[in-house]
N, C-alpha and C positions, 0 to 999 in steps of 0.2 A: 709458265706452262710446263707441266711435267712431260718429259720425253721418256721413251722406252729405255733409253740408256741409263736413266736414273734408277732403273730397277734391275740393273745388270746382275747383282748378287742373287736376287730372287729368281731371275730367269735361269742363271747358271745352275742353281740348286734344283729347281723343280721341273725343268724340261725332261729329265729322265723319268720322273714319276708319271708324266703324261704318256710316255711310251709304255710304261707298265700298265696303265689303265687301258690303252689301246689293245694290248695283248689279251686282255680279258675277253674281248669279242672275237678272238681267233679260235678256230677249231683246235682241239688238242693234238690232232695228228698232222697238222700243217707245219712240219719241221722247218722247211725253207722260209716260210712266212715268219715264223717266230725268230729265226736267225736274222732275217732281213730287218725286221722291226727292232730287234734287240740291238743290233749294231747301229742302225740309222738313228735311234733315239739318243745315243750318246754323242752324236756329232754336233748338234746345235750347242750343247754346253761347251764342247771343246772350242768351237768357233767363237763363242761369246767370251770364253776365258782368254783366248788370244786377243780379242778386241779389248778386253779389260787390261791385259798386260800392255798393249800398245798405247792405250789412252791414260794409263796410270801416271800420275805426276809424282816422282820420287822426292821432289822438293817440299811437298806438303806433309805436315804432321797430322796424325789422326786418321780416322776412317774416311775413305772416299766412297762415293755412291751410297752414302749412309741414308737409310730409311728406317724410321721408327714409328710404329702405329700402336696405339693402346689396344691390347688384346683382351684383357679382363682385369677385374679388380676383386680383391678379397677384403671385405670390411673388417676392421680391427676394433674391438670394443675399447673405447677410451683413447683412441689414437687415429692417426691418418691411415687410410686404407692402403694395402699393398697393391701397387700397380704392376702388372706384367705386360711387357711390350713385345711386339714382333719387331725385332731390330736386326737389320742386316747391313753389312758393310765390309770393306776390304782395306787392309793396310799393307805395309811392306813386309810384315811378318807372315801374313796369311796368303798373300798373292802367289808366291812361288809354290806353295803347297796346293793351292786351288788349281793352278795350271798342271802340276804333277798329277793331281787327282783325275782331271779330265783326260789327260793323255793316257795314263795307265788304264783307266776305265774303258776307254775306246779300244785300246789295244787288247785288253783282256776279253772284251766282247768278240773281237776278231779272232782271238786265240782260242775261243770256245768251240772250235770246229770239231773236236773229238767228243763233245757232249751230244749224245744221241737220244737219251731217254728223258722224257718229261721236260722237253725244251721250253714249253710255254711257261711253266712255273720257274724254271731255271733263269730265263732271261728276265722275267718279271722281278725276281728277287735280286738279280744283278743290278737292275736299274734302280730298285729301291735302295740298295746298298750305295750306289753312286750318289743318290739324293742325300742320304745320311752323311756320307763323307764330305761332300761339298758344303752341306749345312754346318758341319762341325767347324770348318775353317772360315765360313762366312758369317756365322752368327755373331752378333754384337751384344748378346745378352746371355748370361749364364744359364738361365732356365731353358732358353731355346737351344743352347749348346748341349745341355743335358738330354733333351728330347732327341736331337739328331744323333748324339752319342749312343743312345739306347737303340735307335733304329739300326745303326751299323751292327750292333751286337746281335740283335734278333735275326737280321737278314743273313749275317755270316754264319750263325748257328745252323740255320736251315740249309744253307748252301753246302756246308761241310757235311752235315748229317745226311743230306739227300743225294749228293753226287760224289762223295769221297771214295776212298779205297777201302780195303778190308776192315781197318780199324776206325772207320769214320764215326761210328756212334760214340766210342770212347773219346776220340779226339774232340768231337762236338761238345760232349759233356764237360770235358776238362776246360775247353774254351769258355763255356758258359759259366762254370764254377768260378774260375779265376777272374774273368772280366766282369762277371756279376758282382764279385767281391769288390773289385775296383769301383764299380758303379755305386755300391753301397757307401764307400768312403767319399766319393764325389757328391753323393746326395747329402751326406752329413755336412760336408763343407759348404754346400749350396744353402742348406737350411741355416747353418751358422751365420753365413754372410747376410742372409735375408733378415735374420733376427737382429744382427748388429746394425745394419745400414738401411733396412727397409726397401732395398732395391737390388736388382741383379743385373742392371745395365752396366756394361764395362766402364763407360765414362764416369758414371756415378761412383762405382766401386773404387776406381783409381783415384778420383778426387778425394773421396772421404778417407781412403786408406792413407793418402799422402798427408792429409790433415792430422790423422790419428798418429802417424809416425812421429810427428813433432811433439806429441804429448804422451808418448808411450810410457815414460817413467811415472807419469801422474795417474795412469790407469790403475784401478784396483787389481790385486793379484789374480782374482777370478777371471777378470776380463783379459788379462795378459795370457793366462793359461788357455782360455778359450780360443784366442787368436792363434796360439801355437798349435793347438789341436786341429784347427781348421787348416793351417799350413801343412802340418804333417799328413793330414788326410788327403790333401791335394797331391803331396809327394807320393804317397802310397798308391793312390788311384792312377796316376799317370806313370808311376814306376812299374806297376803291373802291366800297363799297356805297352811300355817301351820295348822289351821288359828289362828290369834291373834284377840281377841275381839277388836273392834266390827265387824270385817270382817268374821263372822262365820256363818251367817244364811244360806248361800248356802249349807254348809256342812251338816246341819241338814236335809235338804230336800233330799240330795243325799243319806244319810245313811238310810233314811226311804223308799225312792221310788225306788232306784236302785236295780237290781237283786242281789242276794246274792253273787255270785262270783265277781261281779264288786265292791260291798261294801268291800269284803275281800281285793281286790287290792287297792281300794281307801283309806281305813283306814290303811291298812298294809304298803303301799308303797307311794302312791301319796302324802299324807300329809307329809311324811318324806322328800320329795323333798324340802319342805319349810325349814326344819331344815338344810338340806345339803347346800342349797343355802346361808342361813345366815352364816354358818361356812365357806364355801368355799370362798364366795365373801365378806361377811362382815368382818370376822376375817382375812381371807387370804389376802385381798386387802386393807382394811381400818382399820388396827388394832388400830391406833390412834383415829379414829372417833368412833370405837366400844367402846373404853375405855371411851370416853365422853358420849356415849349413854347408857352405861351399867346400870346406875341407872334407866333410863326410861324403859329399857327392863326388869329389875327385877320387877318393878311395874306392867308392862303389864303381866308378868308371874304370879304375885300374883293375878291379876284380873282374868286371865284365870282359875287358879286353883280353886279359891273360887266360881266364877260365875258358872263354869261348874259343880262343886261338888254340890252346892246348888240346881241348877235346875235338876240335875240327881236325887237328893233326893226326890223332889216333883213330878217328872214325873211318869206317870202311864203306859206308853207304852214302851216296852222293847227296841226297836230299838232306841228310843229317849233317853232312859237312857244311852245306850252305846255311842250315839252320843255326849251327854253332857259330858260323862266321857272322851271321846277323847279330847274335848276342855280342860278339866281340866288337863289331862295328858300331853298335849302339852305345858301347862304352866310350867310343870317340865322341859321340854326341854329348855324353855326360862330361867329358873333359872340356869341351867347348863351353858348356853351360856353367861348369864350376869355375871357369876363368873369370866370369863376370866382367869381361872387357869386350869392346866392340869386335875385335878380330876373332876372339874365341867364340862369341855368340854367332858371328857370321859363319864361322867354321861349323858350328852345330847345325845351322840351317842348311848350309852347303852339304854337309854329310847326310842329313835327312833326305834331301832331294836327290843327291848323287846315288846314295845307296838304294833309294827307291827305284831309280832307273836301272841300276846294275842288277839288283836282286830280281826285278821283274824280268829282265832279259835272261838271267841265268836259270831261273825256275822254268821259264817257258822252254828254254833249250833242253833242260833236263826232262821236262814233260814230253817234248818231241822225241827225245832219245829213248825214253821209256816206251813210247808208242811203237818204236821200231824194234827194240831189243827185249822188251818185257822184263827188264831188270835195271836197277840203279846201283847194284853192288860193284864196287871198283874192281874186285877180283874177277868179275865176270865180263868186264869190258876190256878194251884195248885195241889199238890199231884202227880205230874208226875213221881216221883221216884218209885211209885208203879208199873207203867206199862212200864216205860222207865228208868230202873236203870242205864244202861251204859251211855246213853245220859246225865242223871242227874249227874252222877259221873264225867264225863268229863266237864260238865258245872261248877261243883263245883271247879275243878282244875283251869279252866280258870278264874273264879270269884276270887279265892284266889290269883292267880297271879296278877290280876288287882288291888287288894287292897294292894299288896306288902308283901305277906307272905314270911318270910325267907326260902331259899331253892328253890325259884322260881325266874324267871328272873326279875319280877317287883320290888323285894326288892332291889337287888344290883344296879339297874339303879336309883331308887329314892334315895337311900343312897348316891351314888356318887354325884348326882346333888345337893342335899341339903347340903352335906358336903362341896362342892365347894363354894356354896353361903354363908354358915355360916362363912367361913373364911373372907369374905369381907363385907357382909351385914347381920349380925346376926339377926337384928330386922325383916327385910323382910322375911328371911328364917323361923324365929320362927312363924310369922303370917301365912305363907304359910303352915306350918305343920298342921294347922287346916284342910286344904284340905285333908290331909291323914286320919284324923279322920272321916271326912265326907265321904270319899271314903269307909271306912270300913262299915259305916252305910248304904249307898245306895246299896253297893254290897251285903251285907248280906240280906238286905230287898228284893231285887229282886230275890236272890237265894232262900230264904225261901218261898216267895210267889209263886215261880214257881214250886219248886220240893217237898215241904212239905205241910202239911195240908190235908184237905179232898179232895179226887179225885172226880171231876165232872163226872157224869154218861156218858156223851158223849165221854169221853176219855178212857173208860174201855177197848176198843179193840184197842187202839193205839199201834203201833209197835215200838219196840226199833230200834236203828240204824242198818242199813244194812251193809253188808261187803263193798260195794262200797263207802259208806259214811265214813267208819272207817279209811281209809288210811289217808286223810287229817287231821282228828282229832288226831289220835295217833302220826303222825309225828310232828304236832305242839306242842302237849303236851310234846313229847320227847325233842324238842329243847328248850322249856320253862324251863324244868327241867335241861337240860344240862347247859344252861347259868347261871341258879341259883346256881348250885353246882360247876361249873367250869367256872367262868367268864373270866379266862385268854384266853379261846378259842376265845372270842370276843375282849378282851383288848389288847393282845399282838400285833396284826397287826397294831393297830393304835397308839401305844406308841410313836414312834419316830416322826410321823407326828404331833401329838399333842404337843410334846416337841418343835418342830420347830415353830408351830404357837404361842405358849406361849412365846417363846423367842422373836418373832417379837413384841408381845404386851409389853414385859418387865415385865410379871407376873410370 
């Protein structure tokens, strides 16, 4: 007999969509009602994600709570029809990111207290975005993954363009242009895999790619070229999303111009879809190709780390400092990925989750700061610890986590990723460590310039954080500390999944 628990991935994904539908029946001017439904609709998915985490068995390989139902068929002349399935499930790779998605989505909905205009449409789009993000991590079929991936693109585009700051239209258009280009490469890879294998289910693709890997030398050159093109298309699609230099300029505009809750989601979750895709499809489907491309990925990671850190050091605007910092820290994800060993891959996922929490906290703090000071220029700030001691204290915790202070989540994730790469490419890892030194410099610079020094007269009457702002801040701080002092909470569920992936690579 089927229990509701068997449908956990589906319930986690679609509960927010139910909230978006309920909002359609609310009057347009009922702001408190929109806010109540918007926040409340994220909570069932969060509770179910926690249930999923508690009941997940890390000793099992493969997808858990896996459900697959035939969706539709496309008849093929002279051959077997193509079957498309609605397939959902969760494994050790996707579980941490699903929990991260539900946590950050709920906190972003709570943090939307400064959104005053068109709240009905805003919260509906926010809930649709959460459905898309959860679906990306819980889909067990590439076609379904692509649909959810596109849902996140469309919802984010409208959220940036509708509720952003002065340059919101240009930022939204840049976001659409770059991520739309990435979707084009993803579509090409999806069609190529369908033509090759006649299915887009993860399990089928993995099994047939494993068989094909043993006969690669026997394939005709055209088939080998096609497989390389599919692999490169996947790298570009998810490299744009991560983002990898030089596909990063769109992200800077989004982080500066998007509304604060959307930036929390974008930096906290959407960028991590790139890391997830590179591991799920790059390592999971093309382990041999990833082994050959690992040196290039490590160099790209090094460029990301140093480029982002240097520009964060010279930048004078706080949002752009954090944006360049995100580029640098995504380079650490590439380091873990390029190591192709268990400790490095674990570091890549740790970094994705850790940076998701840290960046969501810091961008919310910067948004709260802007609401009080109407500026994020470092030269216009200073001495805020005198009037906003709690906000300044939380900012210090987030900043120290960002630079990798032991006892906070940033340290353990960076340690694992660098340790993994040191085992295989010690020179690249050693040079990349310069980025950690630069991170300490630019983080301490913006922290000192913001909170210490003389207080400007116009900030004498600035208020500290309010009770309604404190919930997201303290929850994120608590999670950052928890992962820092008890990394097994994050590491245990992914252990067997990563062992399986490394065994496929032969690392």
